[in-house]
PAFI-516604 format. One record per residue (C-alpha): residue number from 1; residue in three letters; x, y, z. Coordinates in nm, 3 decimals. Each point is the difference from the previous one (the first is absolute). Layout:
% PAFI-516604
seq / type / east / north / up
NUM / ALA / X / Y / Z
...
***
This chain:
% PAFI-516604
seq / type / east / north / up
1 / MET / -0.374 / 8.713 / -0.295
2 / ARG / 0.204 / -0.013 / 0.318
3 / LYS / -0.243 / 0.232 / 0.173
4 / LYS / -0.289 / -0.226 / -0.097
5 / ILE / 0.179 / -0.305 / 0.141
6 / LEU / 0.098 / 0.172 / 0.327
7 / ASN / -0.336 / 0.166 / 0.040
8 / ASN / -0.167 / -0.148 / 0.313
9 / TRP / 0.276 / -0.258 / 0.025
10 / ARG / -0.080 / -0.079 / 0.363
11 / TYR / -0.349 / -0.117 / -0.100
12 / LYS / 0.138 / -0.204 / -0.285
13 / VAL / 0.257 / -0.177 / 0.222
14 / SER / -0.267 / -0.067 / 0.259
15 / ALA / -0.225 / -0.153 / -0.266
16 / ILE / 0.278 / -0.234 / -0.115
17 / VAL / 0.076 / -0.112 / 0.357
18 / ILE / -0.368 / -0.056 / 0.078
19 / SER / -0.046 / -0.199 / -0.326
20 / THR / 0.303 / -0.219 / 0.080
21 / LEU / -0.122 / -0.073 / 0.353
22 / LEU / -0.347 / -0.080 / -0.131
23 / TRP / 0.147 / -0.241 / -0.259
24 / LEU / 0.210 / -0.174 / 0.268
25 / PHE / -0.305 / -0.034 / 0.223
26 / ILE / -0.211 / -0.152 / -0.276
27 / TYR / 0.288 / -0.231 / -0.110
28 / SER / 0.058 / -0.127 / 0.354
29 / GLU / -0.372 / -0.065 / 0.047
30 / HIS / -0.011 / -0.221 / -0.311
31 / GLN / 0.326 / -0.188 / 0.055
32 / PRO / 0.009 / -0.323 / 0.205
33 / ARG / 0.113 / 0.062 / 0.351
34 / PHE / 0.057 / -0.364 / 0.117
35 / ARG / 0.334 / -0.181 / -0.018
36 / ALA / 0.105 / -0.352 / 0.088
37 / ASP / 0.311 / -0.217 / -0.030
38 / TYR / -0.018 / -0.353 / -0.142
39 / PRO / 0.265 / -0.277 / 0.007
40 / VAL / 0.028 / -0.163 / -0.343
41 / ASN / 0.204 / -0.311 / -0.081
42 / ILE / 0.258 / 0.071 / -0.272
43 / GLN / -0.004 / -0.237 / -0.298
44 / TYR / 0.343 / -0.051 / -0.161
45 / LEU / -0.028 / -0.078 / -0.372
46 / ASN / 0.237 / -0.126 / -0.272
47 / LEU / 0.281 / -0.116 / 0.228
48 / PRO / 0.286 / -0.109 / -0.230
49 / ILE / 0.023 / -0.380 / 0.006
50 / SER / 0.368 / 0.001 / 0.100
51 / LEU / -0.056 / 0.219 / 0.309
52 / ARG / -0.179 / -0.020 / 0.333
53 / LEU / -0.130 / 0.266 / 0.238
54 / VAL / 0.204 / -0.001 / 0.322
55 / ASP / -0.125 / 0.332 / 0.143
56 / ARG / -0.321 / 0.191 / -0.073
57 / GLU / -0.287 / 0.189 / 0.152
58 / ASP / -0.319 / -0.203 / 0.010
59 / VAL / -0.251 / 0.267 / 0.102
60 / LEU / -0.053 / 0.359 / -0.118
61 / ARG / -0.212 / 0.249 / 0.195
62 / ILE / -0.213 / 0.201 / -0.238
63 / ARG / -0.193 / 0.312 / 0.110
64 / LEU / -0.334 / 0.074 / -0.165
65 / GLN / -0.223 / 0.305 / 0.022
66 / GLY / -0.367 / -0.011 / -0.080
67 / GLU / -0.355 / -0.039 / 0.114
68 / PRO / -0.080 / -0.277 / 0.254
69 / ALA / -0.175 / -0.210 / -0.266
70 / ALA / 0.313 / 0.001 / -0.217
71 / LEU / 0.233 / -0.070 / 0.292
72 / ASN / -0.215 / -0.299 / 0.096
73 / ASN / 0.040 / -0.144 / -0.354
74 / VAL / 0.360 / -0.110 / 0.055
75 / ASN / 0.095 / -0.365 / -0.059
76 / ASN / 0.256 / -0.212 / -0.184
77 / GLU / -0.171 / 0.071 / -0.333
78 / THR / -0.047 / 0.379 / 0.029
79 / LEU / 0.344 / 0.084 / 0.143
80 / LYS / 0.316 / -0.178 / -0.117
81 / ALA / 0.374 / 0.066 / 0.011
82 / THR / 0.241 / -0.163 / -0.248
83 / VAL / 0.372 / 0.017 / -0.071
84 / ASP / 0.141 / -0.099 / -0.341
85 / LEU / 0.340 / -0.172 / 0.038
86 / ALA / 0.056 / -0.058 / -0.373
87 / GLY / 0.348 / 0.091 / -0.117
88 / LEU / 0.156 / 0.027 / 0.348
89 / GLY / 0.328 / -0.169 / 0.081
90 / GLU / 0.170 / -0.123 / 0.314
91 / GLY / 0.031 / 0.257 / 0.281
92 / ILE / -0.200 / 0.263 / 0.191
93 / HIS / -0.253 / 0.211 / -0.191
94 / ARG / -0.242 / 0.282 / 0.079
95 / VAL / -0.309 / -0.068 / -0.210
96 / GLN / -0.330 / 0.174 / -0.055
97 / VAL / -0.326 / -0.146 / 0.127
98 / LYS / -0.293 / 0.022 / -0.238
99 / VAL / -0.328 / 0.054 / 0.187
100 / PHE / -0.331 / -0.103 / -0.161
101 / ASN / -0.287 / 0.188 / 0.162
102 / SER / -0.364 / -0.052 / -0.096
103 / THR / -0.157 / 0.081 / 0.337
104 / GLY / -0.149 / 0.339 / -0.095
105 / ALA / 0.228 / 0.175 / 0.251
106 / ARG / 0.319 / 0.176 / -0.104
107 / LEU / 0.361 / -0.073 / 0.086
108 / VAL / 0.151 / 0.258 / 0.234
109 / ARG / 0.347 / -0.105 / -0.117
110 / ARG / 0.055 / -0.128 / -0.351
111 / ASN / 0.368 / -0.096 / -0.002
112 / HIS / 0.114 / -0.295 / 0.210
113 / ASN / 0.336 / -0.180 / -0.007
114 / VAL / 0.135 / -0.308 / 0.173
115 / GLN / 0.341 / -0.160 / 0.029
116 / VAL / 0.064 / -0.356 / -0.119
117 / GLU / 0.307 / -0.221 / -0.002
118 / LEU / 0.045 / -0.269 / -0.265
119 / GLU / 0.244 / -0.290 / 0.023
120 / LYS / 0.121 / -0.224 / -0.282
121 / LEU / -0.109 / -0.364 / 0.022
122 / ASN / 0.223 / -0.300 / -0.065
123 / SER / -0.076 / -0.196 / -0.314
124 / ILE / 0.052 / -0.339 / -0.163
125 / GLU / -0.068 / -0.127 / -0.353
126 / MET / -0.200 / -0.321 / -0.040
127 / PRO / -0.146 / -0.200 / -0.291
128 / VAL / -0.375 / -0.029 / -0.043
129 / LYS / -0.160 / -0.345 / 0.033
130 / LEU / -0.330 / -0.081 / -0.170
131 / GLY / -0.283 / -0.179 / 0.177
132 / PHE / -0.325 / -0.125 / -0.154
133 / PHE / -0.344 / -0.069 / 0.142
134 / GLY / -0.319 / -0.121 / -0.161
135 / SER / -0.012 / -0.268 / -0.272
136 / LEU / 0.007 / 0.015 / -0.377
137 / PRO / -0.289 / -0.171 / -0.180
138 / VAL / 0.047 / -0.362 / -0.105
139 / GLY / 0.200 / -0.020 / -0.319
140 / MET / 0.196 / 0.323 / 0.061
141 / ARG / 0.357 / 0.028 / 0.122
142 / LEU / 0.228 / 0.276 / 0.121
143 / GLY / 0.286 / 0.113 / -0.224
144 / HIS / 0.319 / 0.182 / 0.096
145 / VAL / -0.096 / 0.315 / 0.190
146 / THR / 0.207 / 0.315 / -0.060
147 / PHE / -0.011 / 0.304 / 0.227
148 / THR / 0.175 / 0.327 / 0.068
149 / PRO / 0.182 / 0.101 / 0.208
150 / GLU / 0.151 / -0.330 / 0.108
151 / LYS / 0.180 / 0.161 / 0.297
152 / VAL / -0.116 / 0.265 / 0.247
153 / VAL / 0.152 / 0.208 / 0.279
154 / ILE / -0.129 / -0.044 / 0.355
155 / TYR / 0.037 / 0.284 / 0.252
156 / GLY / -0.011 / -0.036 / 0.377
157 / GLN / 0.208 / -0.010 / 0.314
158 / THR / 0.268 / -0.266 / 0.034
159 / ASP / -0.198 / -0.227 / 0.233
160 / GLU / -0.309 / 0.034 / -0.220
161 / LEU / 0.186 / -0.087 / -0.320
162 / ALA / 0.144 / -0.311 / 0.168
163 / LEU / -0.355 / -0.140 / 0.026
164 / VAL / -0.066 / 0.015 / -0.375
165 / HIS / 0.012 / -0.349 / -0.153
166 / LEU / -0.174 / 0.053 / -0.335
167 / VAL / -0.162 / 0.269 / -0.212
168 / VAL / -0.302 / -0.161 / -0.167
169 / ALA / -0.257 / 0.093 / -0.263
170 / ASN / -0.314 / -0.217 / 0.013
171 / ILE / -0.185 / -0.044 / -0.331
172 / ASP / -0.358 / -0.126 / -0.028
173 / LEU / -0.046 / -0.273 / -0.264
174 / THR / -0.371 / -0.060 / 0.065
175 / GLU / -0.184 / -0.081 / -0.326
176 / LYS / 0.268 / 0.164 / -0.218
177 / GLN / -0.032 / -0.138 / -0.355
178 / LYS / 0.247 / 0.218 / -0.190
179 / THR / 0.322 / 0.192 / 0.049
180 / PHE / -0.045 / 0.306 / 0.221
181 / ARG / 0.196 / 0.295 / 0.138
182 / VAL / -0.033 / 0.093 / 0.367
183 / ASN / 0.137 / 0.266 / 0.234
184 / VAL / 0.065 / -0.161 / 0.339
185 / ARG / 0.082 / 0.154 / 0.337
186 / LEU / 0.310 / -0.145 / 0.168
187 / SER / 0.018 / -0.127 / 0.356
188 / ALA / 0.302 / -0.068 / 0.220
189 / VAL / -0.039 / -0.309 / 0.223
190 / ASP / 0.206 / -0.166 / 0.272
191 / ASP / 0.107 / -0.367 / 0.006
192 / GLN / -0.345 / -0.096 / 0.134
193 / GLY / -0.181 / 0.177 / -0.284
194 / VAL / -0.123 / 0.284 / 0.225
195 / PRO / -0.025 / 0.333 / -0.191
196 / LEU / 0.234 / 0.281 / 0.110
197 / ASP / -0.178 / 0.276 / -0.195
198 / ASP / -0.039 / 0.221 / 0.308
199 / THR / 0.367 / -0.036 / 0.085
200 / VAL / 0.199 / 0.051 / -0.321
201 / LYS / -0.053 / 0.187 / -0.327
202 / ILE / 0.049 / -0.138 / -0.352
203 / ASP / 0.110 / 0.201 / -0.304
204 / PRO / -0.172 / -0.036 / -0.239
205 / GLU / -0.314 / -0.120 / 0.176
206 / ARG / -0.140 / -0.192 / -0.302
207 / ILE / 0.115 / -0.209 / -0.293
208 / THR / -0.154 / -0.051 / -0.344
209 / ALA / -0.022 / -0.363 / -0.111
210 / VAL / -0.094 / -0.167 / -0.329
211 / VAL / -0.157 / -0.338 / 0.076
212 / PRO / -0.024 / -0.239 / -0.299
213 / VAL / -0.294 / -0.243 / 0.020
214 / LYS / 0.015 / -0.272 / -0.264
215 / LYS / -0.237 / -0.273 / -0.107
216 / GLU / 0.101 / -0.352 / 0.095
217 / PHE / -0.083 / -0.318 / -0.188
218 / VAL / -0.207 / -0.249 / 0.202
219 / LYS / -0.017 / -0.373 / -0.072
220 / VAL / -0.202 / -0.265 / 0.186
221 / VAL / 0.165 / -0.344 / 0.011
222 / PRO / -0.075 / -0.325 / 0.191
223 / ILE / 0.203 / -0.110 / 0.302
224 / THR / 0.161 / -0.343 / -0.016
225 / PRO / 0.097 / -0.163 / 0.333
226 / ARG / 0.335 / -0.176 / -0.014
227 / PHE / 0.025 / -0.320 / 0.207
228 / LYS / 0.311 / -0.186 / 0.101
229 / LYS / 0.053 / -0.300 / -0.224
230 / GLY / -0.113 / -0.326 / 0.159
231 / SER / -0.187 / 0.166 / 0.286
232 / GLY / -0.355 / -0.122 / 0.071
233 / LYS / -0.217 / -0.080 / -0.302
234 / GLY / 0.062 / 0.331 / -0.171
235 / GLY / -0.276 / 0.198 / -0.165
236 / PHE / -0.288 / 0.157 / 0.190
237 / SER / -0.167 / -0.300 / 0.165
238 / GLU / 0.174 / 0.074 / 0.328
239 / ALA / 0.031 / 0.381 / -0.017
240 / ASP / -0.179 / 0.307 / -0.122
241 / PHE / 0.130 / 0.354 / -0.033
242 / TYR / -0.121 / 0.357 / -0.042
243 / PRO / 0.021 / 0.227 / -0.193
244 / THR / 0.027 / -0.195 / -0.322
245 / VAL / 0.088 / 0.296 / -0.225
246 / VAL / 0.224 / 0.305 / 0.041
247 / ASN / 0.001 / 0.350 / -0.155
248 / LEU / 0.342 / 0.091 / -0.138
249 / VAL / 0.104 / 0.359 / -0.068
250 / GLY / 0.309 / 0.105 / -0.194
251 / ASN / 0.163 / 0.070 / -0.331
252 / GLU / -0.181 / -0.149 / -0.301
253 / ASP / 0.312 / -0.183 / -0.117
254 / ALA / 0.052 / -0.151 / 0.346
255 / LEU / -0.359 / -0.126 / 0.017
256 / ARG / -0.033 / -0.133 / -0.354
257 / ASP / 0.152 / -0.346 / 0.054
258 / ILE / -0.137 / -0.068 / 0.350
259 / LYS / -0.264 / -0.276 / -0.015
260 / THR / -0.023 / -0.094 / 0.371
261 / ILE / 0.158 / 0.083 / 0.336
262 / GLU / 0.128 / -0.286 / 0.213
263 / THR / 0.011 / -0.021 / 0.379
264 / GLU / 0.302 / -0.098 / 0.202
265 / GLU / 0.044 / -0.377 / 0.029
266 / PHE / -0.220 / -0.174 / 0.260
267 / ASP / 0.034 / -0.350 / 0.148
268 / LEU / -0.347 / -0.160 / 0.005
269 / SER / 0.112 / -0.242 / 0.269
270 / ARG / -0.026 / 0.299 / 0.239
271 / CYS / -0.368 / 0.036 / -0.087
272 / GLU / -0.191 / -0.123 / 0.305
273 / GLU / -0.372 / 0.039 / 0.063
274 / GLY / -0.085 / 0.363 / 0.070
275 / GLY / 0.346 / 0.121 / -0.102
276 / VAL / 0.027 / 0.343 / -0.161
277 / PHE / 0.322 / 0.118 / -0.166
278 / PRO / 0.095 / 0.330 / -0.165
279 / LEU / 0.195 / -0.053 / -0.323
280 / ARG / 0.209 / 0.277 / -0.150
281 / LEU / -0.040 / 0.080 / -0.371
282 / ASP / 0.305 / -0.003 / -0.223
283 / THR / -0.060 / 0.329 / -0.180
284 / PRO / 0.250 / 0.103 / -0.272
285 / ARG / 0.213 / 0.310 / 0.047
286 / ASN / -0.145 / 0.333 / -0.118
287 / VAL / -0.352 / -0.143 / 0.029
288 / PHE / -0.235 / 0.082 / 0.286
289 / ALA / -0.286 / -0.220 / 0.125
290 / ASN / -0.312 / 0.093 / 0.197
291 / VAL / 0.078 / -0.282 / 0.244
292 / ASP / 0.335 / -0.144 / 0.107
293 / ARG / -0.119 / -0.337 / 0.132
294 / VAL / -0.287 / -0.252 / -0.009
295 / THR / -0.160 / -0.196 / 0.282
296 / LEU / 0.006 / -0.378 / -0.031
297 / SER / -0.262 / -0.194 / 0.201
298 / CYS / 0.034 / -0.370 / 0.071
299 / ARG / -0.360 / -0.082 / 0.079
300 / SER / -0.317 / 0.143 / -0.147
301 / GLY / -0.265 / 0.105 / 0.249
302 / GLN / 0.246 / 0.073 / 0.281
303 / GLU / -0.046 / 0.342 / 0.168
304 / ILE / 0.287 / 0.237 / -0.075
305 / THR / 0.090 / 0.362 / 0.060
306 / LEU / 0.147 / 0.234 / -0.259
307 / SER / 0.124 / 0.356 / 0.053
308 / PHE / -0.008 / 0.281 / -0.256
309 / LEU / 0.157 / 0.347 / 0.007
310 / VAL / -0.277 / 0.216 / -0.149
311 / ASN / 0.028 / 0.358 / -0.133
312 / ILE / -0.248 / 0.235 / 0.168
313 / LYS / -0.207 / 0.215 / -0.236
314 / VAL / -0.163 / 0.337 / 0.072
315 / LEU / -0.352 / 0.082 / -0.120
316 / ASN / -0.176 / 0.338 / -0.036
317 / LEU / 0.313 / 0.215 / 0.037
318 / CYS / -0.072 / 0.374 / -0.014
319 / GLU / 0.053 / 0.181 / -0.332
320 / ASN / 0.355 / 0.116 / -0.077
321 / CYS / 0.126 / -0.191 / 0.303
322 / THR / 0.278 / -0.252 / 0.044
323 / TYR / 0.057 / -0.237 / 0.290
324 / GLN / 0.243 / -0.215 / 0.191
325 / LEU / -0.101 / -0.316 / 0.190
326 / ILE / 0.186 / -0.119 / 0.308
327 / PRO / 0.038 / -0.294 / -0.051
328 / LYS / -0.067 / -0.044 / -0.373
329 / LYS / -0.048 / -0.378 / 0.028
330 / MET / -0.154 / -0.237 / 0.250
331 / LYS / 0.028 / -0.370 / 0.077
332 / VAL / -0.316 / -0.201 / -0.064
333 / THR / -0.026 / -0.362 / 0.116
334 / ILE / -0.254 / -0.244 / -0.148
335 / THR / -0.080 / -0.335 / 0.162
336 / GLY / -0.213 / -0.275 / -0.151
337 / PRO / 0.003 / -0.324 / -0.202
338 / ASP / 0.306 / -0.017 / -0.222
339 / ASN / -0.204 / -0.072 / -0.311
340 / LYS / -0.175 / 0.333 / 0.060
341 / VAL / 0.277 / 0.212 / 0.148
342 / ASN / 0.249 / -0.109 / -0.264
343 / GLN / -0.229 / 0.141 / -0.267
344 / ILE / 0.007 / 0.348 / 0.156
345 / ASN / 0.237 / 0.255 / -0.150
346 / ILE / 0.084 / 0.348 / 0.120
347 / SER / -0.229 / 0.165 / -0.256
348 / GLN / -0.299 / -0.150 / 0.186
349 / ILE / 0.091 / 0.184 / 0.321
350 / SER / -0.091 / 0.366 / 0.032
351 / ALA / 0.128 / 0.234 / 0.271
352 / VAL / -0.137 / 0.353 / -0.030
353 / VAL / -0.047 / 0.319 / 0.203
354 / ASP / -0.275 / 0.252 / -0.070
355 / ALA / 0.121 / 0.365 / -0.011
356 / LEU / -0.346 / 0.143 / -0.068
357 / GLY / -0.032 / 0.338 / 0.170
358 / LEU / 0.361 / 0.005 / 0.125
359 / LYS / 0.207 / 0.312 / -0.065
360 / GLU / 0.371 / 0.086 / 0.028
361 / GLY / 0.169 / -0.139 / 0.308
362 / THR / 0.071 / -0.327 / 0.177
363 / HIS / -0.286 / -0.239 / 0.069
364 / ASP / -0.037 / -0.341 / 0.167
365 / VAL / -0.234 / -0.184 / -0.237
366 / ARG / -0.167 / -0.342 / 0.026
367 / LEU / 0.103 / -0.279 / -0.235
368 / HIS / -0.255 / -0.199 / -0.196
369 / VAL / 0.133 / -0.345 / -0.095
370 / GLU / -0.198 / -0.263 / -0.185
371 / LEU / 0.023 / -0.293 / -0.240
372 / SER / -0.163 / -0.005 / -0.339
373 / PRO / -0.347 / -0.159 / -0.017
374 / GLY / 0.008 / -0.374 / -0.064
375 / VAL / 0.284 / -0.082 / 0.240
376 / GLU / -0.161 / -0.239 / 0.248
377 / ASN / 0.099 / -0.159 / 0.331
378 / ALA / 0.302 / 0.225 / 0.043
379 / GLN / 0.072 / 0.202 / 0.314
380 / LEU / 0.153 / 0.346 / -0.051
381 / ASP / 0.236 / 0.154 / 0.258
382 / PHE / 0.220 / 0.311 / -0.013
383 / ASN / 0.254 / 0.166 / 0.224
384 / ARG / -0.157 / 0.347 / 0.035
385 / ASP / -0.332 / 0.177 / -0.029
386 / LYS / 0.118 / 0.358 / -0.051
387 / VAL / 0.273 / 0.181 / -0.197
388 / LYS / 0.128 / 0.359 / -0.008
389 / LEU / -0.106 / 0.199 / -0.310
390 / VAL / 0.190 / 0.324 / -0.072
391 / ILE / -0.182 / 0.221 / -0.252
392 / SER / 0.161 / 0.301 / -0.169
393 / LYS / -0.070 / 0.221 / -0.298
394 / LYS / 0.181 / -0.079 / -0.325
395 / GLU / 0.289 / 0.233 / -0.075
396 / GLU / -0.059 / 0.223 / -0.301
***
């Protein structure tokens, strides 16, 4: 056997060498021969909320080898570098960089490491305050809202934490007709209400709230003006007032015995031609009224001006969207004969914006304000023609 193996051994060795060289030649001909270095921004992920990065490397140079077409296919989507900071504590760490390569070229070096330094942030504990926007439908009222957690920890540097005035959770009440549960993102604000979300970090970032919405009892009763005894002739021959009825909302027991709502006392001797006086309503405790005063006019046919604070409505909002209006209300002024203007109530004034075709984002939209048909000889005026409409997707 040994003789067979050693027989013509020189030829056999030569054949092996030639075969190896031939394989290397073919391999080198079919392997990419072009290399290039690329600077890639490092993305740092999962930084613990109680820490901040005080020292790090922002750019990693990655060498690729491949055909020109593959090397030209390098961008922020095909070549990425990330560092996972989860689980790290305060101090200096040597961490691995994970490279995502979908260029078609190959990495010359697969293992990359960078050094980072993490520093512990200062922290304070603060209670959460609830804020509400939007309006419940008529006849519904808000119950006692419960939420958890009621306190959160805020992380930041000392001068940053000193700016924090409140931690707020804003809850949308628009058209809510029954009790609901909502998960709300928290926001830290300064004493001017300016968000500090890019400055400090909140732990946890969200609260869960249970918002009770209960049905209210509504009762419509007449308004009775109360005049000072012995003043003028009394009655309505020298004065008229509007509105003449009021909607009361409250507990059924509290509303049951209410037959009328009186105004504050008025001295008719003050009633001169063309005089207009606001009279406050004496509304019982624990009962809410849709108006808090009436307007008394001393002469029919005299031109008067009334002002209303009108809620702005949004039409044609995109599906699964929510919105915020800035401002939510506007002042509308109506001028005309008192026997006409005094008959106008706020329900006859519409202020709307059309969101048709608008998507997520902030938009300046035109206001459309008008009176209901049938209101004659009245001049409509308002203090703005545009509002800011912020549209966002509903949170799931």
